N, C-alpha and C positions, 0 to 999 in steps of 0.2 A: 935817415928818412925824416922828411919834413913834417912837422905837426900840422901844417895846413893841407897836406896831401897824403892822408893816411892810405895804407894798402887795403883793398877790398877783400873780405874773406871769400874762400872758395865756395862756401855753401850759400852765398847770398843770392836772392832772386834776380834773374837777368833783367836787364833794363828793357823797358817796353819798346816794341818796334815803332819805327816811324809810321806815321799815318798812311803813307802811300805803299807800304810794303804788304803784299797779298799773303793770305793763309795758304799753306801748301795743300794741294788737292789730295783726297784719299780715294783710291780705286774702289769702284762699286763692288759690294760683296765682301769687302775686307772688314774684319772685325776690329774695332778700335774702342777704346774706352768711351769715346764720344757717342758711338751708335749702339752700345750694348743694350740699351733699353728697347730699341726697335727690334733687335735680334731676339730678345726674350719674348717680345710680343708675337713676333712671327712664328717662333718655335711653338708657343702655346696654341696659336691658331692652327698650325699644322697638326699638332697633337689632337686638338679637338676635332679637326676634320677627319683625321684617321680613325679616331674612336667613333665618331658619328657615322662615317662610311662603313666601318666594320659592323657597328650595331645595326645599320640599315640593311646591310647584306645579310646579317644573321636573321633580322626580322623578316626580310623577304623570303629567306630560305624556310623559316618556320611557317610563314604564311602559305607558301607554296605547298609545304608538307601538310599543313592543316587542310588546305583546300583539296588536295589529293585525297587525304583521308576522308574528308567529308563526302566527296563524290563516290568513294568506295563504299562508304556506309549506305548512301542512297542506292547505289547499284545493288548492294546486298538485299535491300528491301524489294527492289524491282525484280531481281532475278528469281526470287522464290515465288513470285506471283504467277499463277497460271494465266496465260494469255487469253484463254477462252472466256474469262470473266469480263472481258471488255465488250462482248457482243450482247446486244439486247435481244432476248429470246422470249419464249412464252412457256407456260406450264411449269412443271417441276424444275426444269433446268433454270428457269428464270429465278425461282426462289433461291436455288443454290448460288447462282451468280450474285444476287443481291447481297447475300451473306458474305460471300467471298470479297466483293468490292468494299463492303463495310469494314471487314477486317483489314484490308489493304489501306483504306482511308485512315483507320486508327493508327497503323504503323507510321504512315506519312505524317500525321498530326503529331505524333510523339517525336519524330525526327525534327520537325520544324520547331517544336518547343525547346529542344535541347541545343540547337545550332545557332550560329551567328545569324541574326535576322537579315543582315545585309549581304550575306554570302550568296554567290550565284546558285549554288546547289539548293540553298533554302528557297530562293525565289522560284527555282524550277519545281521544287516540291509543292509550293503554293499553287502553281498552275496545274499540276497533276491532280491535286485534291479537288480544285474547282471543276476540272473536266470530269472527274469521277462522280462528283455530286450531281452534275448536270445529267450524266448517264443514269444515275440512280433515280432522278426525277422522272425521266422517260420510262424507266423500267418499273416504277412503283405500281404495285397492284392497287386496284380500287379499294381493297380492304384497308389500305394504309390510312392512318389517321391524318386528318388535314394538318394538324399542328406538326406532325413528323415531316410531311412533305414541305411545309413552309420552313421548317428548320434547315432542310437541305438547300432551299433557295437562299436562306440567310448565310449559310456556310459557303456556298459557291460565290456569292457576292463579296463576302469578306476576303476570300482568298484572291479573287480577281483584283480587288482593290489593292491588295498587298503587291501584286505584280505591277499594277499601274503605278503605285508610289515608288517602286524601284526604278522606273523609267528606263527599262532595258528592252522593252518589246518593240517590234518593228512597226513603223507607221504604215497606214494605208496610202501608198503612193499613187495607185492608179485611180484617177479621178472618177472614172465611170463606175467604180465599185465602192466609192467612199460616200456614205451619206453625209449630209450637212452637219448632223449632230455628233458624228464620230470621226475623229481624225486619226485614231489609232485602232488597232485590232481589239485591244482590251476595252476601249470605249464602246465599240460595236457589241462586244460580248455582254458587257454590263447593261447596255440598252436593251438588247434582246432578252436578257434575263429578267429585267424589270417588266417588259411587256408580257412575257410568258407567265410571270408570277401573278400579275393582275388578272390575266385571262383565266388562269387555273383557279384562282380564288372565286371568280364569278361564274365560271362555266364547267369546271372540272368535275369528274365523277366523285361524288361524296356520299356519305350516309345522309339519309333524308329524314325530316321530321314528319310525323304522321298526323292525321286528323284526330283531334282529341274528342270530337263529338260522336263520330260513327264507329261502331265496333261490330264485327261479324263474328259470331260464335259458331264454330263447326264442332258438333258433338259427334265424335267418332267412336268406333269400337276399340281404339287405342287411347281414348281420353279426349279432353277438350282442347281445342285450338282457338285462342282468342286473337283475332286479327284486327289491326288498325290499318287504315287505308291512306295512300298517298293521293289525297284529293285536291291538293292546293294547285294553284296556277303554276305552270313550269314543272309540274310533276306528271301524274297520269290520271287526271280527273275523269276522263271518259271510261277508261278501263275500271277504275275504282267504282264508279256509279253503276256500270253494267254488272259488275260482280255482286254488288249489294242488291241490285234489282233481281238478279237470278236467285239469290238466296231468299229474298222476300217472297218470290213466287213459288218457292218450294222446288225449284228445278235442280237443286243440289241434293235434295233429300234422297237417300238410298243409292247415290252414286258411289263409285269406288275410287280410292287411291290405289292404282293398280300396277304402277311401274316405279322403278327406282334406279338411280345412277349414283355411283360412289367412286369417282375418279380423284386423282390428286388435286385437280384444280376446279372441280365441280361436284356437287352432291345434291340430290333432290328426289322427291317423290312426286308422281304426276297423277292428276285427277281432273274432275270437272266434266267429263264426257257424259252428256245426258243419255246417250244410247247404252251406256254400261251401268245397269242397275243391279241392285242386290239380287243375287240368284243363289240357289242352292250350290254351295261350293264343295269340292272343287269343280270348276267348269272343265269341259273337255278341251283338249288342245285345239280342236277344230273351231270351237267357239272362241277361244282366246286369241286365235290368229286374226279374228276380225276386230279385236280391240286395237285402239291406238291410231286410227286414221283421223284425218282432219275433220273437225266438227262441221255440221251443216250451218249455213248462215253466212252473212257477209263478213269478210275479214275486217279487222280494225287497223287503221293507219297507225304507225308507231307514233307515240307521243314523246314529249321532251324528256320524260323520265328515263327513256331508253338510254340516253346519252349523258344523263346527269346523276343517276342514282346507282350507288354501288350495290352489287349483289352479295350482301353479307348473309351470314347464317340467319335463318328465319324469314328471309325475304320471300314474298309471293310474287311471281312473275307470270305473265301471259306466255303460254306455249305456242310454238308454231313449227311447221315442218322445216327441216334444215334448209331447203331451197326456196322457202317462202319468206320474203322480207316483212310481210304483214303479220299481225297478231291474230291467233285463233280466237273466235268469238266466245268460246266457252272454257277451253281447257287451260289449266294453270300448273305451275311448278311450285312446290313448297321446298325451299332450299334448306338442306340439313347441315350445311357447312358453308363457309365462305367460298364463293364460286366466281372468281375473277374471269374464268373462261367465258362466262355468259355476258360480261360487260359489253355494252353497246350492241349486242346481238339480240337480247331479249329485254322486254319492258317490265320493270318492277311496278307493282301497283299497291303493295301492302306489305305488312311485316307482322310476324308472330310476336305477341307480347311475351315478356320474360316469364310471366306466371305459367305459361304453357310449355316451358322448356323441357319438362320431363316427358311430355307427349312427343315433342320433337325428337328427343333422344330415342324413344321407342320406335318411331318411324325410321330413324337412321339405322337402327339395328335390325329392321325387318329383313328377312331372307328372300333372295331372288331365286329364280329357277337356275341361274348359272351357279349360285352358291351350292345348290344341291348336286348339280352335275355340270362341270366345266365343259364337258363334251357337247353340251347343247349349242354352244356358240359355233361349233364346227359342223353342225347339222344344217344343211342348206334350207331345209324345210322349216325347222324349228328355231333357227337362230333369232327370229323376231321375238321369241318368247323369253330370251335370256334375261332381259331387264325386268320382266314381269314378276310381281311378288308371288311367292308360293301361296300366301294367304292374304288376299287383298283386304285393305282396311275400308270399312263401310262408313260413309258419312251418314249417320242416322238421321240427323236433322241439322238445318242451318238457320240460325236466328240472327236478326239484325236489331241493334240497340242504338237509340239516339239519346245521348247524355244519360246513359244507364237505364233507360226505359225501353221496353220492347216496342218495336215499330208495329203498327197495326197493319199487318199483311200476313199472307200465308194461311195455313190451315190451323184454326184454333183447337181442333180436336187432338192435334199432336202435342199440345203444350201441357206442361206441368204447371201447377200454381206457382211454384218457386221460380219459374223461368220468366215471370212477367217483369222482374227487375234484375239487373245484372248482379246486384249485391246479394240477392237471395238465392242465386243459382247454386245447386249442390254440385261441387266439382266432380268431373269425371263420372257422372251418373250413368253414361251409356257405355263406359269401358267394359269390355269383356275380358276378365282375367282368366287365362287358361288354367285348368286344374293341374295340380302337381302330378308328376309321373307316378304310375302305380308302383308299389313296392315289389321287389323281385320275389319270385316264387320261393316258398319255404324249402329249405334244403339245397338251394342253388349256391354256387360259390359266391355270388354277389351278396346273398342274404347272410351267409356265414361271415363275410368280411364286414358287412354293416353291423352284425351282432357283436363282433369283436371290437369294432370301433366304439360302439355304444357302451360296452362293458368297460373299456379303458377310460372313457369320458366320465362314467359314473363311479368309478373306483375311488375309495377314500385315499387320496394322495396328499392330504394336508400335512405339511411338515410340522414337526414338534415345535412348541413355543420356545422362545429363547431361554425362558426360565426353567424349562423342564430338565430334569436330571438325565444324563446320558444313559442309554440302555445298558443293563448289566449283562 
């Protein structure tokens, strides 16, 4: 071997290719050391995709299950509700329905608070509450407080806005039914709600404020009734003035509160008829059958107070025959309980002051002929007497005060010195307190029972003191 041409070792690096020689092609998808990085990247992507897809599928499955459970929970609330509470009725049924709807609203509100706010079932519950609150507004009795009704308006508005924000309700596509300011149904509902709320605040039936200056004092055999009048514009100024004038002229003196009603949605005693004066009582049935007809004189046109003032306990309202839309010129009702049945049908013109509440309670407890004998309602001849009081209450005198000073009218001979100013009046001076029932005859079982009870009450039953020694 020549030193100038040594032999190349077997492990030596091969000589580089000539520039024109091409790199051998690798078939697609074939793993080689050169493309191993790409394969790893692709595998990682596939793994991430599989994991993501699996997670999404699981999430969708969970979501579907949660949605199904959510609708089932809502259906449970809906199924236990009596469908009849959706109807707007009157009377006792209305009061029951109002309570039932409030209970239903409370359950739906609790459901909304606990569920996903964006879930379809939750949005549906919002619409249900809003609709129920609107029904409650329509069904609200006039005795409902203004702030309570306004709270229902606020609740309905809040829930309709939640439905609107969800953006899932249907548009008003029919142009002839679509007002310019409302493109969607919920927009129309919110607009109507706003309009009704403003009208209700301005014109709805509400408790009214009375005239602070004028007071009519009815001094009756059951005690005093201090009456303030609804004399302001927009109330019943004509009726209020006519009532005060009749009292000043002495036309109420000696008249009777002769009839009473005590139903679920109305309660009152009736009086003011100048033809029914104090007579030796009890009057005969023939005489009593003449009581209660329309008073002589021109009827009075209904005033604004008929449609604006609530018939709450203590309200004084003009009476009229059932088929007569006008107010009787003399007779009136003193309402012994909240009487929503009378709203918009009778005209309030005054209210009993709180100081006379005990007299009002005694009037409410007065017995009628029907209380003594329920068969009287079935008697065709005497049924008219059913509502008449067994013992009518006499209005001994009626006095009118302006800013606490007796008005100069009426007969001065009937006055007491203490009646010249309201602050000096002796309360309930004309009240007749019935005597206690006589004791049972001596020797009767009732007397023996009373004696035994008295002996038991008077016996020395004082227990021994804690420090006393026990008996031996």
